[in-house]
N, C-alpha and C positions, 0 to 999 in steps of 0.2 A: 660156241666160245665158253670158258670156263671163267667165271668171276671169283674174286676175291670172297671169302667169307664176310669180311667185314661189311661188305656191300648190303648184305642182308640187314644190318642194323642202321641203316641210313635212311632217315625219314624224309618227309617233303614238306611243301607248303601248299595246302590244299587250294588256297586262294586262286592259284594259277591254274590248278585242274578244272575248277569251277569257270574261271574265266575261258579256258578253252572250249567249254562245253556250250557256254553262252554264244562264243563267237561262231561255233558250229551252227548253233539256231538261227543267229542273224544272217549267217551266209544261205540258208534256207528261206529267209525272208520274214522271220520273226522279229518283231520290236522288244527289245530286250532292256531292262532299265537295270544298270550295272550297280549294286550296291555292295558288292563282293570284294572289291578290290581296295587294298590300303594305299591310295596314291591320291594327293590332292589335285583337284581338278582345276587348277589354277595353272597359268603360266609362269615360268621361271622370270622373276623380276628383270625389267629390261636392263637396268644397270649390270646386273650380273651377267647377262647374255652379251651386252656390248664389252664387257671386260674380257670375256671369252673370245670374241670376234678379234679385239685388238691383240689379244694374246697369239691367235693364230697367225695374223698378219705380220706380228714382230718376229715371227719364228719359233715359238714355243711348240716345237714338233719332237723333240727328242726325249730321250731317257731322263729321268730325274733321279734324285737320291731315292734309295728305297724306302727310307723312313718317311720320305716327303721333302719338299721344296722347303728351304728354311724360312722364306716369307710367310708361308701359310704355318709353318708350324709354331713361327713365332706370334702370328695372329690368333690361333686357337689357344697358345699358353696366355695371352693376354686377356682373352675372352672367358677362359675357364677361370682364371685368376679372379676376375672382377665378379663373375656370376656365382661362384662356388665359394668366394671368399677364403681362398687358398693360395699359396705361391707354387706356380707352375713354371718351368722354364720348357724351352724347344726340346730339349734332351728327352723329355717325358713324353713327348707326343709322337705318335704314328700315324701317318695319312694312309688310308686304304681305299681301294675303289668299293665304296658303300659301307654300311656299318657291320654287315655280316661277317666279313673276315675278322673282325675283332672278336667276335663271338667265337669263331672256330679257332682262331690262333691262340686265344687265351686259354682256351679248354685243351688244345693239342700241346701248349707249352706246360700246363701245370698239372693235368689230370692223369695220373697212372691208371693202370688197369685195376678196377675194384674200388678205386676211390668213389666217395659219395659227393654227388652235387645236388644241392637243395634249389630247386626252380619253382616258379609261380605256375599254377594250374587250375583254370584254363590260363595258357599264355602263349606267347610266341612259339610256334612249333619248332623252331631251330633249335631252341635251347636242348630240348630232349634228344632232339636227333644228333646233335653233336656229342652230347655227353656219352650217348651210347655207341656212337660210331668209334669213338676213342677207346671204349672198353670200360667206361666210368659205370657208376650205377645211380641212375637219375631218380632222384627221391622228390615227389610232388609235394608242395606246399598248397592246400587247397585255398582258393579264394572264394569266399561265401558272401551272398548277396546280404545276408543280415549285418555284415560288417563292411557293407559299400563296397565288397570285393577287394578290401584291404587284406594284408596279412595278418593273421592272428600271432602276434609276436611271440607270446609264450608258447604257442604251437610249434612254431617254427624253431625255438630254443630247445623245445624237447624232441624235436625230431633228430637234432645234430648229434653225432657220435664222434668217437675217435676217428673215425674214417672220413667224416666230412673235411672236404679239402676246399670247397667252394660254395658259395651262396649266391643266386643270381636274383637281382632285384630289377622291376621295370616300373618306374613311376614317372608321368603317368601312363598306365599300362595299356596294353594291347591284350585281349579285346575289349576289356571291361571299362576303360577309362578310369580305373581305379587310381588313387592318390595315397602316397605314404606321408604322413605328416613328420614334422620335425621330431616330435616327441617318440612316434614310431622309430625312427632310426637312430635316435639317441639310446632308446632301450636295446637295440639291436646292437649298436657300438659297445655299450656296457657289457653286454653279456658275451661278446665273441673278441673284445680288445686284446684279451691275454692268450687268444687260441689260434693255433696254425691255419687260419681260414682266410681265404681271400674273397672279396665281395666283387661280382661283375655286375656293375650298375648300369643298366641300359636307360640312358636318359635322352633316348631318341626324339621324345615327345615334349622336351621339358619347356620349349616355348609355348606349346599349344596347351595351355592351362587356362581354365574358365574362372575358377575361384582360387583363392589363396596363393601362396607363394613356393616355388619349386625349392627343394631343398635336396642336397646330395649327402649321401652317407660318407663320402670324402670329406665332407666339411666338419665332421664330428671329431673331436680331440683323438688324436693319434691315429686315425683311421685313413689318411690320404696314401701312406706307403702300402696299405693292405687292400687298397680298393683300385679297380679298373674302371674308368668312366668311359662308355661308349656314347659317342655322339655322332652327328653327321649333318647333312644338308638336305637329304631326300625329303623330309616331313616340312622342315621349318621354312625353307626356301623353295619348295615344289620343284625339288632337282631330282626327282627319283631317278631318271634316265641317265643322268650326268655321272653317276656312280663316284659318289664322294663322301667318304666318313673320317672317323678318327677315334682313336683312343689315347688315354691320359693315364699313365701309371707310373710305378717306380723304375728309375733309369736301367737297371740291370734286366727288368723284364721287357722294357721297351726295346734293348738290344735284342733280345731272344725273338720278339715279335718282328723286328726288322729282319732278322734271318730267314723267318719264314716267308716273309715278303719277298726276299730275294729269291728264294726256292719255289715261288708260286706266281707271283705277278710281275717280279721284277720291280715295278713302280706303279703309281697311278698317273694317269694322263696329265701331262704338263698343263694344258689349257684349262682343264677343270679346276686344277689346284689356283692358278691365277683367278679364275670366277670365285673360288672358294674365299680368297683374301678379300674380294669386293663385297661377298655376301656378309661377312662378318664385320667388315669395317665400314661399309657404305650405308645408304638410307635404308632404315628399318621399317618405313612406314607400309610397304607391301606385306610385311609379316604381321604387323598390327591389324591391318585391314581383312586378312585371310583369317586370323583367330576370331575376330569379332563376327565374321560371316559364318564360320564354323559353329561359334556360340547360338547365334541365331538359328541355324538350321537344327542344332541338338536340342534346342527348346522345343521346336515346332514337330519335330520328329518324336520326342518323347511324349508331348502332348497327344499326337494322333495315335500312338502306338497303345497308349492307356485309354484309349476310347474304344478299342478293340476287345468284344468279351472273350475272355479266355487268355489275354496277353496282359502282363505287366511289365512296366520298363522303369527301371531306377534311372536317375539323372546322373550320367558321368561327369567327374571333375574335369577330365582332360582327354588328349587325343581326338579323334573325330569319328569316334564309333558309337554305337549304341548296342545294347545287350540285353535285349528283352527275355522274359522268362515266358516260356511257352509249355510249361509242365501239365497245365490244366487242359492241354488239347490231347494228352494221352498219346501222342506220336512222338516217335524218337525225332531228334533234332535233324539226323541225317535225311528222313523220310520227307521232313517238311522242306528241307533244303531242296531235294529234288522236286518236290510237288509244286513249290512256288516257282521254281524255273521253267518247268514243262506246263503246269496248268494257266499260269498268269504272265510268265515272262519277266519275272523278277528274279535276278541273280543274287543270294544272300549266302552266308556261310554257317554249317550248322555248328554249335557250340563245340562239338566234340573235335572240330578240326583243331581246337587250340588245347585237348587233352580230355581226359575221361570226366573231370568235374566240370567239363561243358555241357554235359548233356542235360536236356532241358531248356537249352538256350539257343538264340540265333544271333550272329553278329550281322548288323547292317553298319556299312560305311555312309557317313555324311558328306562324302567327297563327291557330291553331284549336286545338280542345281536345286533350288526349293521346288520349282515346277516338278521335276523328274522324281524328288523325294515324296512330294504329296501323292503324285500319280502312282508311285510305287507302292505306298502303304495303302492307298485304296485298293490296289489289285491284291496286295497280300491280305485285306480284311475281306475281299469277296470270297478268297480261297478258304480262310479260316472259318467264315460263316457257314459254308458247306461242311467243313469238318467238326464244328463244334455243334 
């Protein structure tokens, strides 16, 4: 079979590849501790589940508008208006099956062949994959530990050229847990306010923040019209399998993204959208409890990792990952990833799964029980002791 040339430019998300290897070892009888997958280990809150069950019983079985049901778009518009302190109406909202379509559709709608897109590295691998798939030029902005993995704003400004069409931000960020301050974002807004550049602001972890207050570049003066906010339900409400996300953007762009929905997914499942309304408007205590649990785990995991000779780990500000520095071990991140899985049954991700600037780091997910996290790090320490 002959494949289109563009398929050679399409990347992947290595977490699922490592998960498959780990599952294969489990099938052979190994006990694997999963610290590789970015999925909350909590059940979806009961009020959200019940809303979905009621929706199914009440007949929410058919197609919905491609941009999303009005009730959910209204709920999203109210929520984003309140949390980002901007005015949003439902016509600016597009509901999608998960957050990834907003990445794909935004790049597909705006990036011509040869256009430059600046993206964080280490960062979510789908950014680079989609940029290159459509023929754009992916320009990485390094995230460095000495800056707490925040973007160096002046370095980003200097990277931009006349061909720069889009800048992707992710705060709090995957895999580093980095966090952009209001001052960072205001400085970016000042630099690009008069330029023909669109910001894709991935805010999927905006509620999973341990210190400080989330701020969006869309909230900066005159930046709402040139910003696409990506958010969703997978992380905040432990709804990864429900496939429910959304984008908030300028109205004409929302119409184009809706056309891409028509041509790809038709629409997002009706009952999940009803559940989304309940998620945004119902009891939020489960979210608060989950975030507090993630914070306790983060603190313990960082403490334990920093006790391992040859390993150092900064304290992330948000999301539910840690990104320990393992450069002193003189082994590649990929080799350490494989050895930890094979030798002690702990599935982690090499920092290079998130780009070339992730070399020398590992990503561990804190989306597991405290007992498993402690046991996993004990196993990791035993392997590193042999290496170091």
